[in-house]
C-alpha positions in Angstrom: 6.1 -9.0 6.1 2.3 -8.8 6.6 0.2 -9.5 9.6 -3.6 -10.0 9.6 -5.6 -10.2 12.7 -9.4 -10.5 12.3 -12.4 -11.2 14.5 -16.0 -11.5 13.7 -19.4 -11.3 15.4 -22.7 -12.2 13.8 -25.6 -9.9 14.6 -29.3 -10.1 14.0 -31.3 -7.2 12.5 -31.8 -5.8 16.0 -28.1 -5.8 16.7 -28.0 -8.7 19.1 -25.2 -11.3 18.8 -26.3 -14.7 17.4 -24.7 -18.0 16.6 -24.9 -19.3 13.0 -24.6 -22.7 11.5 -21.0 -23.6 10.4 -19.5 -20.3 11.6 -16.0 -21.4 10.5 -16.8 -21.9 6.8 -16.5 -18.2 5.9 -15.0 -15.7 8.4 -13.4 -16.6 11.7 -11.2 -15.2 14.5 -7.6 -15.7 13.3 -4.1 -14.3 13.0 -2.2 -14.8 9.8 1.3 -13.7 8.9 3.6 -14.1 5.8 5.6 -12.4 3.1 3.9 -10.0 0.8 4.8 -9.2 -2.8 8.1 -7.2 -2.9 8.6 -4.5 -5.5 11.6 -4.2 -7.9 11.9 -0.9 -9.7 14.3 1.8 -10.8 14.1 5.5 -10.4 15.6 8.4 -12.5 15.6 12.1 -11.6 16.8 15.3 -13.2 17.0 18.9 -12.2 14.8 21.1 -14.4 15.3 24.7 -13.4 14.4 24.9 -9.7 12.4 21.6 -9.8 13.5 18.0 -9.5 11.6 15.8 -11.9 11.6 12.0 -11.3 10.1 8.9 -12.6 10.0 5.2 -11.6 9.3 2.0 -13.4 9.3 -1.6 -12.3 7.3 -4.6 -11.3 5.8 -6.5 -8.3 7.2 -10.0 -7.7 4.6 -12.7 -6.9 6.1 -14.2 -3.7 3.2 -13.6 -1.4 0.9 -16.6 -0.5 -2.4 -16.7 -2.4 -5.6 -18.6 -1.9 -8.1 -20.7 -3.9 -11.3 -19.1 -5.1 -13.2 -18.5 -1.8 -16.5 -18.0 -3.5 -16.4 -21.4 -5.2 -15.3 -23.1 -1.9 -18.0 -21.2 0.0 -20.7 -22.3 -2.3 -19.5 -25.9 -1.7 -19.7 -25.4 2.1 -15.9 -25.8 2.4 -13.9 -23.7 4.8 -11.9 -21.1 2.9 -9.8 -18.0 3.3 -10.4 -14.5 2.0 -7.2 -12.8 3.2 -4.1 -13.4 1.1 -0.6 -12.0 1.1 0.0 -11.4 -2.6 -1.5 -11.3 -6.0 0.1 -14.3 -7.7 1.0 -12.2 -10.7 3.7 -9.9 -11.9 2.3 -6.4 -11.9 3.5 -3.1 -13.3 4.7 -0.3 -11.0 5.0 3.2 -12.5 5.1 6.7 -11.1 6.3 10.2 -11.4 7.2 13.0 -9.0 7.9 16.7 -8.9 9.6 18.5 -6.0 11.1 21.9 -5.2 12.8 23.7 -2.3 10.8 26.6 -0.9 12.9 28.2 1.8 13.4 25.6 4.5 10.7 23.4 3.2 10.8 20.7 0.6 7.5 20.4 -1.3 6.7 17.4 -3.5 3.8 16.1 -5.6 3.9 12.5 -6.7 1.7 9.9 -8.4 1.9 6.1 -8.5 0.0 3.2 -10.1 0.0 -0.6 -9.8 -1.5 -2.4 -12.8 -2.5 -6.0 -13.0 -2.9 -7.5 -16.4 -3.9 -11.2 -16.0 -5.4 -13.8 -13.6 -3.3 -15.9 -11.3 -3.4 -19.7 -11.1 -6.6 -19.5 -8.9 -8.4 -17.2 -11.3 -7.8 -14.1 -9.1 -6.9 -10.7 -10.6 -6.2 -7.9 -8.2 -7.7 -4.5 -8.7 -5.6 -1.7 -10.2 -4.3 0.9 -7.7 -3.7 4.6 -8.1 -2.3 7.1 -5.7 -1.6 10.9 -5.6 0.5 12.4 -2.7 1.3 15.9 -1.6 4.2 16.1 0.9 5.9 18.9 2.8 9.2 18.3 4.7 11.7 20.3 6.7 14.9 19.5 8.6 15.1 20.1 12.3 18.1 21.2 14.3 21.3 19.8 12.9 19.6 18.5 9.8 19.9 14.9 11.0 16.2 14.8 11.7 13.7 15.4 9.0 9.9 15.8 9.6 7.4 15.3 6.8 3.7 15.6 6.6 1.7 14.0 3.8 -1.8 13.8 2.3 -2.5 10.9 0.1 -5.5 9.9 -2.0 -5.6 6.2 -3.0 -8.1 4.5 -5.3 -8.5 0.8 -6.0 -10.7 -0.9 -8.6 -12.6 -4.1 -8.1 -10.9 -7.5 -7.9 -12.2 -10.3 -10.1 -12.3 -14.1 -9.7 -12.4 -15.9 -13.1 -13.6 -12.6 -14.6 -16.4 -12.1 -12.2 -16.8 -9.2 -9.7 -18.5 -10.5 -6.6 -20.5 -7.8 -4.9 -21.4 -9.7 -1.7 -17.8 -10.0 -0.4 -14.2 -9.1 -1.3 -12.9 -5.9 -2.8 -15.4 -4.2 -5.1 -13.4 -0.9 -5.1 -12.5 1.7 -2.5 -11.2 5.2 -2.0 -9.1 6.4 0.9 -7.6 9.7 1.9 -4.8 9.4 4.4 -3.0 12.0 6.5 0.5 11.1 7.5 3.5 12.2 9.6 7.0 10.8 9.1 10.3 11.3 11.0 13.6 10.4 9.3 17.0 10.3 11.0 20.1 10.6 8.8 22.5 8.2 10.6 25.5 9.1 8.4 26.2 10.1 4.8 24.6 6.8 3.4 22.2 5.3 5.9 18.9 6.6 7.3 16.0 5.2 9.4 12.5 6.5 9.5 9.1 5.9 11.2 5.7 6.9 9.9 2.1 7.0 11.0 -0.9 7.4 8.7 -4.6 7.8 9.7 -7.6 7.7 7.4 -9.3 11.1 7.0 -11.9 9.7 4.6 -12.8 6.3 3.4 -15.4 5.1 0.8 -15.8 1.3 0.7 -17.7 -0.9 -1.6 -18.3 -4.6 -0.9 -17.3 -6.6 2.1 -14.0 -5.1 3.1 -12.1 -4.3 6.2 -11.9 -0.7 7.5 -8.4 0.6 8.1 -7.7 2.0 11.5 -4.3 3.4 10.5 -0.9 2.4 9.3 2.5 2.5 11.0 5.8 2.0 9.1 9.5 1.5 9.7 12.0 2.3 6.9 15.7 1.6 6.7 17.4 3.1 3.6 20.7 3.7 1.9 21.9 5.3 -1.3 23.9 3.8 -4.1 25.1 6.1 -6.9 25.2 4.2 -10.2 26.1 7.1 -12.5 28.2 10.3 -12.3 27.0 13.5 -10.8 26.5 14.9 -7.3 24.0 13.2 -5.1 22.4 14.8 -2.1 19.7 14.6 0.5 17.3 16.7 -1.7 17.6 14.2 -4.5 18.0 10.9 -2.8 17.3 11.3 0.8 13.5 11.5 0.8 10.7 9.1 -0.1 8.0 9.7 -2.7 4.5 8.5 -3.2 4.7 4.8 -3.5 7.6 4.5 -1.0 5.4 5.3 2.0 2.3 3.4 1.0 3.7 0.4 -0.7 1.1 -2.3 -0.4 -0.9 -0.5 2.2 -4.2 -1.4 0.7 -3.6 -5.0 0.2 -3.7 -5.2 4.0 -7.1 -3.6 4.5 -9.4 -5.5 2.2 -10.4 -9.1 1.9 -9.4 -10.5 -1.5 
């Protein structure tokens, strides 16, 4: 589920607030909520010496609400929406991760990408996304509580509408570096619940986008063993890059 709350003020070159003609055509004070695009993917992992090597492959499902081309509607003087909840297309999800136990610490390096290959029914094509994450985790006390710190770098390419990149508004590309802290409680052998907080340490924005103040997350997870072999917390009880930032950057720009 996604929640957008935006507000806007129009300022003159001196910084004083002004009223403009037809202020509700473009941006407005509003709150929107709806379902985003869920992900469906599989993950495989294998022990290689002292390392655990994993990979994931899947797709995004176009269930989130999308909007008509806001640039065409804006040129016609018709009220329109820039924020949308999905992409309207099936996208590729692919990633790889590498982790190892170093004493009481679990160290992992992971990479993830989301690729969009075609326009949706409104002519919109989301930008491709790339992420690299370094995480360090350790159990606390009875090992039911697990703390994890992360540093993520996320890049996104420009969106297009009917093949055109609009430089005056929307997503023209961005780079974010996020610092995060997660806490996960292992409720029993199968179920776990976690909370996370991420704050931007560095942001480079192009075009008319929203700045991200931070992210908060709630995770409820379980494990299902489909093949033989011994499972365990080290192999299945932790999240990787892509788990913790699924969809983060669809929230913080205007499509």
